[in-house]
Backbone bond lengths (Angstrom), bond angles and torsions (degrees), N, CA, C in turn:
res aa  C-N    CA-C-N  psi(-1)  N-CA   C-N-CA  omega(-1)  CA-C   N-CA-C  phi
1 M - - - 1.447 - - 1.523 107.62 -
2 A 1.313 115.39 132.65 1.473 120.47 -178.54 1.503 110.07 -75.14
3 T 1.351 114.76 139.72 1.460 119.90 177.22 1.540 109.84 -82.43
4 K 1.299 115.24 139.62 1.488 119.11 179.18 1.521 110.28 -80.28
5 K 1.322 115.00 134.70 1.444 122.86 -179.59 1.544 108.86 -71.27
6 P 1.346 119.17 133.66 1.431 119.51 -179.88 1.557 111.84 -69.05
7 V 1.322 114.11 150.47 1.469 119.14 -179.12 1.525 108.72 -78.70
8 P 1.360 117.05 129.03 1.481 119.46 179.50 1.546 109.81 -66.47
9 K 1.332 114.36 138.81 1.453 118.36 -176.46 1.531 114.90 -117.98
10 T 1.329 116.47 -18.43 1.432 117.88 179.98 1.508 108.73 -113.10
11 K 1.319 116.31 164.61 1.485 119.94 -179.05 1.507 110.70 -57.60
12 G 1.310 117.19 -43.73 1.475 121.31 179.85 1.514 111.77 -59.70
13 E 1.375 115.07 -43.89 1.476 118.48 -179.27 1.505 111.57 -67.38
14 I 1.374 116.04 -36.62 1.482 119.91 179.41 1.529 108.75 -65.94
15 L 1.318 118.86 -46.30 1.477 123.72 179.05 1.499 109.69 -59.62
16 A 1.332 119.00 -45.37 1.470 120.78 179.92 1.492 112.30 -63.24
17 D 1.353 116.89 -37.40 1.458 121.93 178.93 1.499 111.02 -67.12
18 I 1.369 116.74 -43.85 1.435 121.66 -179.74 1.520 110.35 -64.43
19 A 1.351 116.28 -43.41 1.487 120.64 -179.90 1.541 109.93 -62.93
20 E 1.288 116.52 -43.28 1.501 119.74 179.78 1.516 111.97 -64.70
21 S 1.357 114.76 -44.45 1.495 118.32 -177.10 1.510 111.52 -68.23
22 A 1.341 117.72 -38.78 1.494 121.57 -175.08 1.530 110.74 -89.40
23 G 1.305 118.14 -12.37 1.477 118.99 -179.41 1.516 112.94 74.84
24 I 1.348 114.78 35.09 1.489 119.11 179.19 1.503 107.70 -123.50
25 T 1.320 116.99 177.02 1.484 121.91 178.35 1.513 109.70 -80.34
26 K 1.344 114.89 161.94 1.446 118.51 175.37 1.496 113.43 -63.20
27 A 1.344 115.84 -33.50 1.469 120.68 179.46 1.553 109.22 -63.49
28 Q 1.322 116.16 -45.39 1.461 121.36 177.87 1.543 111.54 -61.32
29 A 1.342 114.40 -44.21 1.467 119.62 177.76 1.575 110.65 -63.11
30 G 1.315 115.46 -39.01 1.445 121.03 177.10 1.552 113.02 -62.36
31 A 1.349 113.83 -41.69 1.486 118.92 179.97 1.527 108.23 -67.04
32 A 1.293 120.58 -41.30 1.456 124.37 -179.84 1.554 110.27 -66.21
33 Y 1.327 115.98 -42.40 1.431 121.49 176.84 1.506 111.77 -61.21
34 D 1.340 115.48 -47.99 1.495 119.22 -179.98 1.499 111.21 -61.37
35 R 1.343 118.10 -40.63 1.450 121.46 178.64 1.524 111.18 -64.05
36 L 1.316 116.73 -39.66 1.462 121.65 177.58 1.542 111.26 -60.22
37 I 1.313 116.13 -44.31 1.436 124.06 178.05 1.546 109.66 -61.16
38 E 1.331 116.81 -44.66 1.480 119.60 177.22 1.511 111.46 -59.42
39 I 1.315 117.87 -42.89 1.453 123.48 -179.03 1.541 110.18 -63.16
40 V 1.301 116.14 -43.67 1.443 120.94 179.86 1.505 111.96 -65.38
41 Y 1.342 118.03 -43.39 1.478 121.95 177.10 1.514 110.68 -61.64
42 A 1.292 117.79 -43.75 1.500 122.21 178.16 1.525 109.45 -63.27
43 G 1.342 116.74 -44.29 1.461 120.89 179.41 1.495 113.91 -64.26
44 A 1.323 116.96 -34.47 1.453 121.42 178.71 1.495 112.34 -64.79
45 K 1.343 117.73 -25.71 1.468 121.45 -179.39 1.513 111.32 -79.64
46 L 1.342 118.20 -18.68 1.465 120.16 177.96 1.508 113.32 -68.20
47 D 1.327 115.87 149.40 1.467 118.70 178.03 1.515 111.96 -66.22
48 T 1.351 117.27 -31.42 1.471 121.70 179.44 1.535 112.68 -83.69
49 G 1.303 118.18 -15.56 1.435 122.31 179.86 1.563 110.31 82.67
50 L 1.331 115.96 -166.68 1.433 121.37 -178.41 1.528 109.46 -141.47
51 M 1.319 116.28 127.39 1.473 121.75 177.30 1.540 109.04 -87.58
52 I 1.293 117.82 122.80 1.450 122.92 178.58 1.530 105.39 -105.62
53 P 1.317 118.42 104.66 1.474 121.72 -173.30 1.539 110.28 -55.98
54 G 1.343 116.00 132.10 1.441 121.67 177.69 1.544 113.76 86.94
55 I 1.334 117.91 -10.69 1.457 122.03 -179.91 1.503 112.03 -119.78
56 G 1.305 118.26 -59.80 1.434 121.65 -179.97 1.502 113.51 158.11
57 K 1.334 116.23 -163.41 1.457 120.51 -178.22 1.544 108.10 -116.14
58 I 1.348 114.81 133.20 1.417 120.35 175.81 1.535 109.80 -112.19
59 K 1.304 115.91 131.02 1.489 119.36 -178.27 1.525 108.92 -148.92
60 K 1.317 113.59 165.62 1.460 118.18 178.08 1.549 109.33 -92.92
61 V 1.349 113.48 142.14 1.454 118.46 -177.41 1.541 106.73 -132.54
62 K 1.304 116.41 138.57 1.469 121.68 177.09 1.521 109.52 -88.40
63 R 1.325 114.73 126.14 1.479 120.00 174.95 1.474 108.25 -102.11
64 A 1.339 115.66 136.23 1.434 122.09 -179.80 1.515 112.14 -73.93
65 A 1.316 114.74 158.74 1.505 119.32 177.48 1.545 104.83 -69.19
66 R 1.318 115.70 150.38 1.464 120.02 -177.78 1.508 110.23 -150.39
67 K 1.335 113.72 166.95 1.479 122.37 173.87 1.473 107.85 -117.14
68 A 1.341 115.79 141.82 1.467 122.42 178.82 1.475 110.36 -145.30
69 I 1.348 115.62 159.18 1.474 119.90 177.54 1.507 111.01 -91.85
70 N 1.320 117.45 128.45 1.441 122.14 172.59 1.499 109.54 -70.66
71 P 1.360 118.25 117.58 1.494 119.20 -173.20 1.555 112.38 -66.50
72 F 1.305 119.03 -19.02 1.444 120.53 -178.66 1.525 111.69 -86.72
73 T 1.335 117.35 -43.86 1.474 121.85 -176.67 1.523 112.49 -97.27
74 K 1.302 117.99 -13.12 1.487 125.86 -175.97 1.509 113.35 59.23
75 Q 1.332 116.17 26.41 1.452 120.27 -179.80 1.514 108.60 -107.77
76 M 1.344 115.78 153.60 1.470 120.43 177.41 1.502 111.04 -73.91
77 Q 1.313 118.99 139.03 1.443 123.11 177.67 1.537 106.00 -125.96
78 K 1.338 114.74 149.97 1.448 120.36 177.34 1.517 107.29 -104.31
79 Y 1.328 115.43 131.09 1.463 122.35 176.28 1.516 107.53 -111.03
80 P 1.337 118.73 124.56 1.443 120.68 -178.30 1.556 113.03 -72.22
81 A 1.323 115.33 162.52 1.430 120.93 175.87 1.516 109.54 -64.76
82 K 1.341 116.15 147.19 1.469 117.56 178.77 1.552 108.68 -153.78
83 T 1.310 113.09 164.68 1.494 120.99 176.66 1.511 106.73 -106.73
84 V 1.323 115.43 131.74 1.473 122.63 178.96 1.506 111.19 -129.45
85 A 1.330 116.05 161.66 1.426 122.21 175.87 1.553 108.35 -89.39
86 K 1.368 115.36 137.26 1.414 119.54 178.98 1.519 109.52 -125.52
87 L 1.332 118.26 132.54 1.445 122.36 177.82 1.512 109.53 -109.27
88 T 1.310 116.60 121.78 1.455 123.29 176.78 1.514 107.42 -106.49
89 L 1.337 117.65 117.44 1.468 120.26 -177.77 1.501 110.64 -71.91
90 C 1.351 114.68 146.86 1.465 120.36 176.50 1.508 109.10 -76.80
91 K 1.343 116.07 166.92 1.466 121.65 -176.32 1.500 113.81 -59.51
92 A 1.352 117.25 -42.07 1.458 120.34 179.52 1.545 112.09 -64.23
93 C 1.308 116.91 -37.93 1.448 121.71 179.11 1.550 110.41 -68.64
94 K 1.354 118.21 -39.77 1.422 122.22 177.36 1.515 111.65 -61.82
95 E 1.335 115.07 -43.99 1.490 120.14 -179.55 1.527 111.58 -66.74
96 C 1.331 117.38 -33.57 1.427 121.64 177.76 1.506 113.06 -66.57
97 V 1.323 116.90 -32.21 1.432 122.04 -178.71 1.574 113.15 -76.95
98 K 1.335 114.49 -27.44 1.467 119.16 -178.15 1.515 112.16 -57.16
């Protein structure tokens, strides 16, 4: 019975796995990974967001200002409005997680 390869969890492990699978050096895999991250960051700033095939869509979302209770002091706090990145998983990725 074949042993299942462990899932890489750190950036170094991911780069080593990509390099081995693609038959390239770790430096080349690192350059490709860094460029992918740059593209995702730039796409997240767009109003339409960026679709990452096989993973999902990342876009910026505006969160309204709100009030909440601080659990330690039991006092109301005001949180200002802010813009955050939101990742919506694609159907294939959702089914894989089930």
